[in-house]
C-alpha positions in Angstrom: 40.0 -2.9 20.2 37.4 -4.1 17.8 33.8 -3.9 19.2 31.1 -6.9 17.5 28.3 -7.0 18.2 25.1 -9.8 16.4 21.9 -8.4 16.4 18.9 -11.2 18.6 15.8 -10.8 15.7 17.4 -9.5 13.1 20.3 -11.3 10.9 22.9 -8.8 10.2 26.7 -8.2 11.7 27.9 -4.7 13.2 32.0 -4.1 13.3 33.0 -0.9 15.7 36.9 -0.4 15.1 37.6 2.5 17.8 41.2 3.7 16.8 40.8 6.9 19.2 41.9 7.6 22.7 38.6 8.7 24.4 36.0 6.3 25.5 32.9 5.4 22.8 29.4 4.5 23.4 27.8 2.0 21.3 23.8 1.5 21.0 21.7 -1.0 19.2 18.4 0.1 18.2 16.1 -2.2 16.0 13.1 -1.6 14.5 10.7 -3.7 11.9 7.3 -4.0 11.6 5.5 -7.3 13.4 4.6 -10.2 11.4 1.6 -10.4 13.0 0.4 -7.3 12.8 -2.7 -6.6 10.5 -5.3 -4.3 10.2 -8.5 -5.6 9.9 -11.4 -4.7 7.4 -14.1 -2.5 8.2 -17.0 -0.9 5.9 -19.6 2.1 7.2 -21.8 3.0 4.8 -19.6 1.7 1.6 -18.2 -1.0 0.7 -15.1 -1.8 -0.7 -13.8 -4.8 -3.0 -9.8 -4.7 -3.7 -7.8 -7.3 -5.7 -4.1 -7.9 -6.4 -3.6 -9.9 -9.5 -0.2 -11.0 -11.4 -0.2 -10.5 -15.4 -1.3 -14.2 -15.3 -4.3 -13.5 -13.3 -2.4 -14.8 -10.8 -3.2 -13.3 -7.0 0.1 -12.1 -5.7 -0.8 -12.4 -2.0 -1.7 -15.7 -2.1 2.7 -16.8 -3.1 6.3 -14.8 -3.0 6.4 -12.7 -6.8 9.3 -12.3 -9.3 11.4 -9.6 -8.9 10.2 -7.5 -11.5 6.7 -8.6 -11.9 3.5 -5.9 -12.9 0.8 -5.8 -10.3 -2.8 -4.8 -11.0 -4.5 -3.2 -8.3 -8.4 -2.6 -9.2 -10.1 -1.0 -6.3 -14.0 -0.9 -6.6 -16.0 1.2 -4.1 -19.5 1.3 -3.8 -22.0 3.8 -2.4 -24.8 1.6 0.5 -26.0 5.3 2.3 -28.4 7.2 1.0 -27.1 10.1 -0.2 -24.8 11.6 -3.4 -20.7 11.9 -1.4 -19.4 14.7 -3.0 -16.0 14.8 -0.7 -14.5 11.2 -1.4 -10.8 10.4 -0.4 -9.2 6.5 -1.9 -5.9 6.4 -0.4 -3.4 3.4 -2.3 -0.2 3.2 -0.3 2.1 0.5 -1.6 4.9 -1.5 0.3 8.2 -0.9 0.9 9.7 -2.8 -2.1 6.8 -2.3 -4.5 7.3 1.1 -7.0 4.1 2.7 -7.8 3.7 3.4 -11.5 2.8 6.8 -12.3 0.2 6.5 -15.4 0.9 10.1 -16.7 5.0 8.8 -16.4 4.9 5.3 -18.2 2.8 4.8 -20.7 2.4 0.6 -20.0 0.3 1.8 -16.9 -2.4 3.3 -18.8 -5.5 2.5 -17.4 -10.0 3.0 -18.0 -10.8 4.4 -14.0 -14.1 6.2 -13.4 -13.6 10.2 -13.4 -12.2 11.7 -10.2 -11.5 15.1 -9.1 -8.1 15.0 -8.2 -5.4 12.5 -8.6 -1.9 12.9 -6.6 0.7 10.1 -7.7 3.5 10.0 -4.9 6.8 8.2 -4.9 5.1 4.9 -2.5 0.8 5.9 -2.8 -2.1 7.6 -4.8 -4.8 9.8 -3.0 -7.5 9.9 -5.4 -10.7 12.3 -4.7 -14.2 11.9 -6.3 -17.9 12.2 -5.9 -20.2 9.3 -6.0 -24.4 9.0 -6.5 -26.5 7.1 -4.5 -27.7 5.5 -7.1 -27.7 3.6 -10.4 -24.1 4.0 -12.4 -23.1 6.8 -10.2 -23.1 4.5 -7.2 -20.1 2.3 -8.6 -16.3 3.4 -9.2 -13.5 1.5 -10.1 -9.8 2.6 -9.3 -6.9 1.5 -11.1 -3.4 1.2 -10.6 -0.2 -0.7 -11.2 2.7 -1.0 -9.5 6.2 -2.6 -9.9 8.3 -6.0 -7.3 11.4 -3.3 -7.6 13.0 -5.0 -4.3 13.9 -8.8 -2.9 11.9 -9.4 0.6 9.4 -9.9 2.6 6.9 -6.0 2.8 4.0 -5.3 5.1 0.7 -4.1 2.6 -0.5 -1.2 4.3 -4.6 -1.4 4.2 -6.8 0.2 1.4 -8.9 3.1 2.5 -11.5 5.3 1.7 -13.8 8.1 3.1 -16.1 10.8 3.0 -13.3 13.8 4.6 -16.4 15.8 5.8 -18.7 12.4 7.8 -16.0 9.7 8.9 -19.7 7.7 9.3 -19.2 7.2 5.7 -15.8 4.8 5.0 -13.9 1.4 4.4 -10.6 0.3 4.9 -9.3 -3.7 3.3 -7.5 -6.2 5.1 -3.5 -5.1 5.5 -1.3 -7.6 3.7 2.2 -9.8 3.7 3.9 -9.7 0.3 6.9 -11.5 -0.3 9.5 -10.0 -3.7 11.7 -12.9 -4.9 
């Protein structure tokens, strides 16, 4: 016997063929991130501005982008507290269809960034640990990253987050988005 099932939410079909005599049980499980899911922007004692740009200067969040295009991500953080911040952590995560370009591996990803204590590149995210002053040029930090749109589809772009690791009264988070790669 053949059993056919069609998903109600996703566009996929499964065909299961039973060759033996014993009974089989078939269960379907569908998982997806809702198109309505959004994280709102928040800020407390920090000001953060996150921009995404294609090589032509356009915003990849405003339109579908082509597979293979590079995206530059710029994160600017300003200390609005009255104290030096010694234990800051920045978390920049990529959508599933984007590949983060590690500047230690890809020469084209070399970007000028403000100083940091440690930076940890993973396949889909980068963690940057740094300090900030309370005044002058030391109170503003700018970090740049590059990614490439690798896979076609609709993807969830997580929020960028920065926080003082030991004082949760100092934090900021950007708005999350949906992105499309064609």
